[in-house]
C-alpha positions in Angstrom: 0.0 0.0 0.0 1.5 3.4 -1.0 1.7 6.4 1.3 -1.0 8.1 -0.8 -3.3 5.1 -0.4 -2.7 5.1 3.3 -3.5 8.8 3.6 -6.7 8.3 1.6 -7.7 5.4 4.0 -7.0 7.5 7.1 -9.2 10.3 5.6 -11.9 7.7 5.1 -11.6 6.4 8.7 -11.7 10.0 10.0 -15.0 10.4 8.0 -16.4 7.3 9.8 -15.6 8.9 13.1 -17.6 12.0 12.2 -20.3 9.9 10.6 -20.8 8.2 14.0 -21.0 11.5 15.9 -17.4 12.5 16.7 -16.4 16.1 16.3 -13.1 17.8 15.8 -11.9 18.6 19.3 -9.8 21.5 18.0 -6.8 20.3 20.0 -3.2 20.3 18.6 -1.0 18.4 21.0 1.9 20.5 22.4 5.1 19.9 20.6 3.3 18.6 17.5 4.1 20.7 14.4 1.4 21.8 11.9 2.7 19.3 9.3 2.3 16.5 11.8 -1.2 17.4 12.7 -3.5 14.5 13.2 -7.1 15.5 14.1 -8.2 14.7 17.6 -11.9 13.9 17.8 -14.3 14.1 20.7 -17.2 11.7 21.2 -19.2 10.7 24.3 -16.6 12.0 26.8 -13.6 10.6 25.0 -10.9 12.0 22.8 -9.8 9.9 19.8 -6.8 10.1 17.4 -5.8 7.9 14.5 -2.3 6.6 14.0 -0.3 3.7 12.6 1.6 0.8 14.1 3.8 -1.9 12.7 4.2 -5.4 14.2 7.2 -7.7 13.9 6.8 -10.3 11.2 3.9 -8.4 9.5 4.7 -6.4 6.4 1.7 -4.0 6.3 1.1 -1.5 9.1 -2.2 -1.3 11.0 -4.4 1.7 11.6 -4.6 2.5 15.3 -7.5 4.3 17.2 -6.1 5.7 20.4 -8.3 7.1 23.1 -8.3 9.1 26.4 -11.0 10.5 28.6 -8.8 13.3 29.9 -8.5 16.6 27.9 -5.1 17.4 29.4 -3.7 14.1 28.2 -5.1 14.8 24.7 -3.4 18.2 24.8 -0.1 16.5 25.4 -0.8 13.7 22.9 -1.0 11.0 25.5 -3.6 8.4 24.5 -4.3 4.8 25.6 -7.0 2.2 25.0 -5.5 1.3 21.6 -7.5 -0.6 19.0 -5.7 -1.7 15.8 -6.9 -3.1 12.5 -5.6 -3.6 9.0 -5.6 -0.9 6.4 -6.9 -3.5 3.9 -10.2 -4.3 5.6 -13.3 -3.8 3.5 -15.3 -0.6 4.1 -18.0 -2.6 6.0 -15.4 -4.3 8.2 -13.7 -0.9 8.9 -17.1 0.6 9.8 -17.6 -2.2 12.4 -14.1 -1.7 13.8 -14.6 2.1 14.2 -18.0 1.6 15.9 -16.3 -0.9 18.2 -13.4 1.5 19.0 -16.0 4.2 19.8 -17.9 1.9 22.1 -21.0 2.0 19.9 -20.9 -1.7 18.8 -19.7 -4.9 20.3 -17.6 -6.9 17.8 -18.9 -10.2 19.2 -22.6 -9.5 18.8 -22.6 -7.6 15.5 
């Protein structure tokens, strides 16, 4: 997957966050330059940010949804409650993963 394809997929996943009710929290973590800006979203008392992680032995990186319920932590870019899934999931699978990460849907009953 090219960098351009990954950026497009991240934009799509961000659109799923807003489609499910998340809003731009208008927070830029301290020490993060404008070119590094990743939108921090707010939904149902939690702050969310998308990122990327790689795992040993796996070629393709994963999209990560990180979360915190503390605004001060979000302001410093400190997130936890990580949920990771493949860039290459179908749109429907990705929608389910996002709804799970946001606490809207249970993966085991959907």
